[in-house]
N, C-alpha and C positions, 0 to 999 in steps of 0.2 A: 454203415456199409451199404453201398449201392449195388444194384443189379446190373450186370452187363450182358449183352447178347443182342440178338437180332430177331427175337420172337420166333415165328415159324418160317422166316425167310430162308430160302435155300441160297447158300453162298456159292455163286458160280465163279468159275475161273475163265480167263481169256482163252481163246482157241490156241491149241498147241502146247499148253502148260499143264503138267501133271504133278501130283503130289504123291510121294511114297516115303517109306522109311529110309533113313540113311544106311548105306552099306559100307563095309570096310573099304571097298574100292573108291568110295566117294570122299574119303577122309582128306586127301590132299586138296581137292576142290573146296570142300567145306572149310578147312583151315584157312585157305587162301582168302575166301570170302569173308570169314571172321576178321582176318587181319586187315582187309580192305575197308570194312564197314564199321568195326567196333574199336573203341579206344583201349581195350584190354588185351594183353597178350596171353591167350589161353594155352596152357601146356598140353602136351600130347595126352597125358593121363585124363584130362577133361573129356576129350573126344572118345577115348577108349571106354570110359565109364558110360558114355551115352550109348555105346554099342552093346555093352555086356550087362549093365545093371538093370534088373527088371523094373525098377521104379523110375528109370530114366528113359528118355526118348528124344530122338532128333528126327524131324521130318524135313525133307528137302523138296523144293519145287524145281522142276526141270523144264528146259525148253531146248529142243533140238539136241537132246542128250547131254546138255550142260546144266550144272547146278546153278540156279540163279537166285535162290532164296533158301532160308533155313529158319527153323524154330526148334529150340531145344527146351525141355522142361523136365521137372521131376514131380512125382505125386507123393504125398505124405498124409498121414493122419496125425492126430496129436501125440501118438506114441512113437512115430517113426522118425528117422534121422534125415535132415535135409540134404539135398544134393550139393555138388560143387558150385561155389559161387553164389549160393543161396543166402538170402537175408532171413530166411524163415526160422533159423535157430534162435532168433532174438525177437522180442516184442511181438509174440504171436497174438493175433486177435482171438476173442472168444469164438467158439464154433463147435465145441464138443467134438464128436467123432466125425463131423462132416469132412469129406475129402478135400484136400487142398492141393492145388497145382501151382508151383512156382515156375514162372517162365525164366529160364536161365539166359538164353540168347535169342535174338530175333533180328533178321536182316534181309533186305531185298536189294538186289543190284539196282543202281540208280535208273537204268533204262527201263526197268519193269515196275517201278514204284507207281503208286496211285492207281493201281488196277485191281485192288481188293485182294491181292495175294497175301499180304501180311495178316489181314483179318481172317482169311480162310485158313492160313496156317495155324493161327492161335486157336480157332474153334476146333480144328481137326486134331491138333495135338492134345487138347483138353479131352475131347471125346474119346480118342484112342487110348489115352492113359487111363481114363475112367473105366473104360471097358476092360482093358488088360489087367488093371489092378483092382477090379471090382470086388473080388472076394476078400482081398487083404484090407481094402478100405472100408469094410463094414464090420470090423471087429468091435467097434464102439457104436453105441446107439446114435442115430442121426440127430442133429439138432431139430427140435420141433418146428422152428420157423423156416427151415429150408426143406424143399421138396427133395427127398433123398433119391428120387428117380432120375433127376437130371441136373441138379444144381451142385456146383463146386465153388469153393473159395478160390479166387484167382489173384495172384500177386506177382509183382515184378519189381526189379530194381532198374531205375533209369537214371542216366547221368543228369545231374542238376542243371547243366547248361544245354541239355538236349531238348530244346523247346518243341521240335517236331515230334520226338518220341513221346513227350509228355502229352502233346495234343492227340496223338494216335490213341494212347491209353485212355485219355479222357473221353474220346468218341466211343470207346468200348464200354464206358460207364465206370471206369476205374478212377479212384480219387487218390490224390497224394495224401499221405498220412501225416498227422501232426506228431512228428517224432524227429529226433536229431538226425541230420544228414549223416550218411556213412561214407567211409572211404572204401572203395571196392577192393576185392582181393586180387591175387595173382600179381602183386607188385605194382598195380596201376595206381596212379595218383588221381584218377577220376573220382570226383565226389558224386555220390548217388543218393537218391531218395527212394522210398518205397511207395508204390501205387497198389491199390487193393480194391477188389469188387467181388460180386457174386455173379458167376456166369451160368446160364442155363444152356446146355448144349442144344445145337440146332441141327437139322438134317444137312448132310454134306453128300455131294455126288460127284 
């Protein structure tokens, strides 16, 4: 398992772009962007869970009042139940009680790509989930090899034919796992594989 992250580097955003929690009023924009960018048709219940479930979170990046990117994720420990669309229910890596964040969806509008927005969204959703779920995520003793103050296991499913997505996760230090490819849920025919790493949270501003 490799470590992903950016050391002590502060992850800056381009001018005019902000990141915040998804609101119910954002749902139509977020759903439309999911449909535009991802091969999976996510049901309404998926987005509702992101709003109401305490272990789930969706952050959006906005520009001029418009949602231009998103990152959704769920946090779990070895005793908790994975979130919607998660591959975490199977083939769990060893990690004791170390918190684990599963990225559920991630996307950036084409005109805003390659500006560090996706990387910032990943780091911030991990950091916010770790902070909000901190008490729940320390019911089990931490793994001795992981620094419990800032490290989480980070995993994601990525389409097998999504070379740019796999390259992005590789640059985060996440590696494709030696396991059978999976067929994604929600009725999609997209074949996916799991990528995994250890992320140490970094300052965000």
